[in-house]
Structures are given as C-alpha cells and as structure tokens.
C-alpha positions in Angstrom: -1.6 3.9 -16.5 -2.1 0.2 -16.3 -0.3 -2.2 -14.1 -0.2 -6.0 -14.1 -1.6 -7.5 -10.9 -1.4 -11.2 -9.9 -4.2 -12.4 -7.6 -3.5 -15.6 -5.6 -5.6 -17.4 -3.0 -4.3 -16.5 0.5 -3.7 -19.5 2.8 -5.8 -17.9 5.6 -8.6 -17.1 3.1 -9.2 -14.3 0.8 -6.8 -13.1 -1.9 -3.3 -11.6 -2.0 -2.5 -9.1 -4.8 1.0 -8.3 -6.2 1.9 -5.7 -8.7 4.5 -7.1 -11.1 5.8 -3.7 -12.1 6.1 -2.4 -8.5 7.2 -5.3 -6.3 6.7 -3.2 -3.2 3.0 -2.9 -3.9 1.3 -5.9 -2.2 -2.1 -6.0 -0.7 -4.9 -8.4 0.2 -8.7 -8.6 0.5 -11.5 -11.0 1.5 -12.9 -10.9 -2.0 -11.3 -10.5 -5.5 -12.9 -7.1 -5.8 -11.6 -5.9 -2.4 -8.1 -7.2 -3.2 -8.2 -5.3 -6.5 -9.3 -2.1 -4.8 -6.7 -2.4 -2.1 -3.9 -3.1 -4.6 -4.8 0.2 -6.4 -4.3 2.1 -3.2 -1.0 0.2 -2.5 0.2 1.1 -6.0 -0.7 4.8 -5.5 1.1 4.8 -2.2 4.3 3.2 -3.6 4.3 5.8 -6.5 3.9 8.7 -4.0 6.8 7.4 -1.8 9.0 6.8 -4.9 8.3 10.3 -6.2 9.1 11.8 -2.8 12.4 9.8 -2.6 13.3 10.9 -6.1 12.9 14.5 -5.1 15.3 14.0 -2.3 17.8 12.2 -4.4 17.9 14.5 -7.4 16.2 15.6 -10.7 13.0 14.0 -11.7 12.5 13.2 -15.4 9.7 11.1 -17.0 10.3 9.0 -20.1 7.9 7.1 -22.4 8.5 3.4 -22.9 6.8 1.5 -25.7 4.7 -1.4 -24.4 5.3 -4.9 -25.7 
C-alpha cells in the first residue's frame, strides 16, 4: 500500500516526515533518505497499534476504497 509523505526541512537541521493518511505517523532523519526510511517504520508502528486497538474495540473488517 502506498502512503503520501510530506518532507519538510527541520529547523534544527535534517528533515521531518509526515504521513497525510496517518497523522500519528511522524518521523525525522538527518537526510531525505533516512527520513523516508524512518517514516516507513513509523507508519508500520501506527498500523500495528491501530489494529491492536481495533481488536480490543470490536470486529475488524477491511474495505476497498477506489483511489482518486
């Protein structure tokens, strides 16, 4: 699955990465490449936590949504 990531220059140097589809997924890195690798890990962690929370709250169902 693909996610939209916004890279911005961090004030203290390096880059900050935000995932538009998963606002809780935020990361940073000293280089663009490092920031992109780190945001992938952040996205995976957010998805794992979300799935675990869904199990606690109730039934899990997946749906397909057409992309724009």
